[in-house]
C-alpha positions in Angstrom: 5.5 -6.8 -83.1 8.3 -9.3 -84.0 11.2 -9.9 -81.7 14.6 -11.5 -82.5 17.1 -12.9 -80.1 20.6 -11.7 -81.1 23.3 -12.4 -78.5 26.7 -10.9 -78.9 29.2 -13.1 -77.0 32.6 -11.5 -76.2 35.1 -13.8 -74.6 38.7 -13.8 -73.4 41.1 -16.7 -73.7 41.3 -17.4 -70.0 39.7 -16.5 -66.6 43.2 -15.2 -65.6 43.1 -12.5 -68.3 39.6 -11.6 -67.1 40.8 -11.3 -63.5 43.7 -9.1 -64.6 41.4 -6.7 -66.5 39.0 -6.6 -63.5 41.9 -5.8 -61.2 42.9 -2.9 -63.4 39.3 -1.7 -63.7 38.8 -1.9 -59.9 42.1 0.0 -59.3 40.4 2.9 -61.3 37.4 2.9 -59.0 35.1 0.7 -61.0 33.4 -2.4 -59.8 35.2 -5.6 -58.7 34.1 -9.2 -59.2 35.5 -11.9 -56.9 38.0 -14.3 -58.6 35.9 -17.4 -57.8 32.9 -15.8 -59.6 35.0 -14.9 -62.6 36.2 -18.4 -63.0 32.7 -19.8 -62.6 31.2 -17.4 -65.1 34.0 -18.0 -67.7 33.5 -21.8 -67.5 29.7 -21.6 -67.5 29.4 -19.1 -70.4 31.7 -21.1 -72.7 29.8 -24.3 -71.8 26.5 -22.6 -72.8 27.8 -20.9 -76.0 26.9 -23.6 -78.5 23.3 -23.8 -77.2 22.9 -20.0 -77.2 24.1 -19.9 -80.9 21.7 -22.7 -81.8 18.7 -20.9 -80.2 19.5 -17.4 -81.4 18.1 -15.7 -84.5 21.5 -14.1 -85.1 24.5 -14.7 -82.9 27.9 -13.0 -83.0 31.0 -14.3 -81.2 34.1 -12.1 -80.6 37.5 -12.7 -79.0 38.7 -9.8 -76.8 41.9 -11.4 -75.6 44.2 -9.0 -77.5 44.3 -5.2 -77.5 41.2 -5.1 -79.8 38.3 -7.3 -80.2 38.2 -9.7 -83.2 35.1 -11.1 -84.8 35.1 -14.9 -84.9 31.8 -16.0 -86.2 28.2 -15.1 -87.1 25.4 -17.6 -87.0 21.8 -17.3 -88.2 19.2 -19.7 -86.9 21.9 -21.9 -85.5 23.8 -22.1 -88.8 27.3 -20.5 -89.0 27.3 -18.2 -91.9 30.7 -16.5 -91.4 33.7 -17.9 -89.6 37.2 -16.4 -89.3 40.2 -18.5 -89.5 42.2 -19.3 -87.6 40.1 -19.4 -84.5 41.9 -18.8 -81.2 42.6 -21.9 -79.2 39.8 -21.3 -76.7 37.2 -21.2 -79.5 38.7 -24.2 -81.3 38.4 -26.2 -78.1 34.7 -25.7 -78.1 34.2 -27.5 -81.4 31.5 -25.1 -82.4 31.4 -26.3 -86.0 30.6 -29.8 -84.8 28.0 -28.7 -82.2 26.0 -26.0 -84.0 23.6 -27.2 -86.6 
């Protein structure tokens, strides 16, 4: 049996947008996540993204900051094979093209 690691990373442009969406979700009776935890996870997940892409067999990255998600890039074996332009500011700030080999 052969396994592949294929993460799908869906991000928002800011922890504040995450918090607002969680607040809306919680008002509908769904689960709540403390603001401190949201901010910690947002920062940590963006910091780990380049390494996750590098280690994955296939990785996909999406921006969900707007009304609908938007595919940003696809990488195979750490090599970006498809990249949309322009990237949103949060993705540009990660310098993924410089970090991922």
